[in-house]
Residue, then its C-alpha position, 0 to 999 in steps of 0.5 A: m892305508s889311504l893317502q890321506d892317513d899317510l899324510n896325516a901320519v907324516r904330519r904327526n911324525l913331523d910335529e913330534l920330530t919338531r918338538k923333540v929337536e926344539r926340546l934338545e935345542l933348549q937343553a943345549g942352552r940354544r934358542p929354538a930356531a924360529g919356524p913357520r909355526t912360531g913366527s920369525a924375526p925380520p932379517d937383519p940387514s947387516r947380514m944380507v948381501t946384495v946381488p947385482d943384476t949386471p951380467y957376469d964377466s964372460s971370461l969367468w966361464t972360459d974353459t969350463d964344461d957344462e956340468g952334467l952336459g959334458a964337455r963342449d968338444r965331446r958327445a954324450p955316450 
């Protein structure tokens, strides 16, 4: 198969999965989730959270390790 054939097969499978999920949501009595193909409603402002641009207090990070980098006082293996 060529790359384009693979991509077309993936697209067909994804479309079929989307249809089946929408059908299951309808059977469960839920409204189908709005996706990129069906459009979506504007966000509800009451559910939005404002994130300030001010820097966090540096004391929040006292005695923390950089995740994935290890502890500050040790070297990586």
